[in-house]
N, C-alpha and C positions, 0 to 999 in steps of 0.2 A: 416559319419566321415571327418574330416579336410583335409583341402592339404598339412597340413603340420604335423612334429609329433615331438615332443619335444625330446630334443639332449641334454643329461646332462652333454657331456663335455666341457670344455671351452678350447678355442684355446689361444694361447699365442701371445702378440701383435705383433711380427715377422712374425709369421706362417697368421696373419690376414691380415695384411698389404700386405704379398705376393699373397696372393689369392684373394685379393679383396683392393686397395689400396687404390682408392676413396672412399670405403664404411667406410671404416676404421675411417675415419676424422671424421663419424658422428655417428657412430654404435658402441655400444659394441660387443665384440667378440662373448656373448652368442646370439646377436640379428643378426649376421651376420649369424651366423651357419644357423637358421631359413629361412634368405634370401636365402641362398645358395642352401640350400635342397629344398626350393620351386620351385627356378629355375630349378634344376634337375628335377624333378616331371614334368614341363610343358615340357621339352623338351623331356621326354619320353613318353609323351605323342602325342607330336606332332610327333616324328619320329614313334610311333604306327600307327597315323592318317595317315603318307604319306606311310606306308607299305601296309595299308586294302584299299587306293586307287590305288596302284601299282598292287595289286592282282584285285581287280576290273577291272584295264583296262586289266590286263591280260586276265581273262576272257571273256572278250567283242571281244579284239584281236582274240582269239581261235575260239572265235565262227564265227566271219567273215572269217577266214580262211578254216573252215570246211564247210562254203556255198560256198566257193571258190572251195573247193575239189571238192564237191559233183556237183557243176555246171559243173565242168573241168569232171567229170568222165562219167557224161551223156550225154554230146557231145561228147565224146571221144567213149561210145557205140554206140551210135546213128550213127556217123562215120564209124566206122570200123568193129562193130560187138562187143560183151562181149567176146567170145573165144580167140578173135587175140588181143583185147587191153591189154595189160600191166599196171601196175601199175607204171610202170617207166614213161610213156607215161602219163598217169594220173597226177603225179608228175610235169612235164616238163611244161603240160597245167596250173595247179595251181601257179605254179612257187613256188613250197614247196618241200622240201627233201623226200624223201621216208620214211625216219625215223617220220618226222612230218605226213607223211599221216597216216602211220599205229597207227601211236600215237594218232591221232586226228580223223579217222575214223572205221581206221583198214583194212582189206585185200578187194578186189574184190568184194567180194559177201556181205561182209557188207556195201560195198556201194549202191551195187546193191538195198540191202532191205532199207539202206535207202534213197534213190530215189523215191522207191514207197512206203513207207512209211509217207515220208512227203504228198504226195498226197491224199493217203488211208485217211489221218486225216480228210478231207475235207466232207466224206461221214460219219461219226459219226451223230448219230440220235441227232437232238439239245437239249440242258439242259432243255431249255423253252418248250419243246412239250406240246400242250394243251391237258387237260385231256378229252379221247374222251368218251363222255357224251352221243353222238347220231350219226345216220350214218354220217349226214351233216358236222360233225366236221373230221369223217374218211376222207371221200372225200377229205376234202380241205389240210389233213395233206398228203394224201398221194398222191394227185395231186403235194405237195410243195416238197415233198420229190423226188417223180418221177423227176420233171423239172431239180431238182439241180443234180440228178444221172445222166441224160441223157448230162447233162450241161458241167458236169466235164469228165465223159468218152468220149464223143464226141470232147474234146479238143483234137487238132492235137498233141500235145505232149504226152498225153496218149495214142491215136492211134499208134502214132509211137511205144509205150514201147509193146502194143500188138505184132505190128506187128515183132519187134526185139524177143519177146518171140516166134514167130513162127518159124522166119527166123534160131533160135538158139534152135530149140527142139531135133537137135539129138546131136550137138557138145555141147552145156551147157543149159541141160535140169533143171539144179535150175534157170534159169531165167525164166521159165512159170512157177515152183512150188512156187516161191517167189510172182510172179503177182498173182498167186490163193490164196495163203495162206496168202496174205496179202492186194494187192488190191481189189479183188473181195469179199474176205471174210468178207469187212470191209462193203461192201453195203450190204452184206445179211446178214449180222448180225444187222444191223440197221434194214432192212425189218422184221427181224423176231421178233425185239423188237416190232416193232409199230403192228403187227398182235397178237402178244402175249398180249399184252394190250388190243386192241380191243377182245380178246377171252374173257380175262376175265371180258371186261366190258358188254358181252351177245351181242358184235352187228356183230360180226361172228363168225359161228363153224367149225372145224375143225383145222387140226395141222398145228401150225404158219409156220414152215418150208413149207411146200407145200403151204398155201397161197402164203407166199412169193416170192417162185419159180413162183406160176401162175401170180403174180402182175407182177415179172421180162417179162415175154413170152409176157404179153399183152404190156407192157411198151415197148419193143424193138421190138418187131415183126423181121423184118429180116433188121432194120436199124444198127447195129451195124456190121454184115457181110459186110453189102454196103460201109461202111467205111472203112472196112479194105481193102475191094479190091478196094477203090479210085473209086467206081462207081457213088459216090452221095458226095454233100457238105456238109458241118456241118449245121443242122437246126439252122434257126435263132430262137430268145426268143420266138416269139409267136407261131413258130411251134413248140417249146418243150414243152410250155406251154400247148398247145394244145391238144399233144399225151399225157402228164401226167393227163389233167384233163380224156381224154376218155379211161385211162388205169383203171383209181379209177372207174369212171362210170361201165366200163365194169367188173370187181371183183366182186363190190355190187351187178350186178345185175344177175352175176353165183351163189352170197351167198345170197338168199332174206332171212330176217327174217323168224323164224319158226312161224306160225300162231297158 
């Protein structure tokens, strides 16, 4: 479709000169209508483009403010505890109004869930997971995922969330429930998926959920409790990799292929 349309009306000379005095010296009234209409369409398109750019900028600004709110919420939870932290304190830390806080994130529990969910996303099974054709590949996949699990959960920030859930178990049990159903379930679901694929490929026998629990037990042993108590430091990358390889080897030894 052309950017202008045919307008059958004709303007009288006086009107044409009033609307576009310079153009009337060189153009007929009918031609002037086409020019004026094209200018109007171009102006409308420019306004629409500016409006879209403004909406995109607003969306980006809202994302940045939301992240600031979650950071403020997490810092407040860690400092004063979940039960005693108020939404006003979080809004003050984030430099936003309470109305903006509720509009972008929600209430205090929704903030807690959002904080945990962001970290839990890192424990999903990779989309490019290798096809489990043999036990060697399975051992490599388990070792890789196990190393990532220990690396993420042993992060001081995550350990602080576990301690927060334990400390608030009586006054605010929703913290522990959120951590268990969102954070811990992410790793359990990922492990179940790996075990289910291994079982479907004939590389393991047993229920995927039980196999996942066994691997997690072999992987962590007493490390998580020791980290929570603060009696050991976070393992270094080499120690984490070795722990994950040992856990994978131990699981396969416990479940040999049927002869």
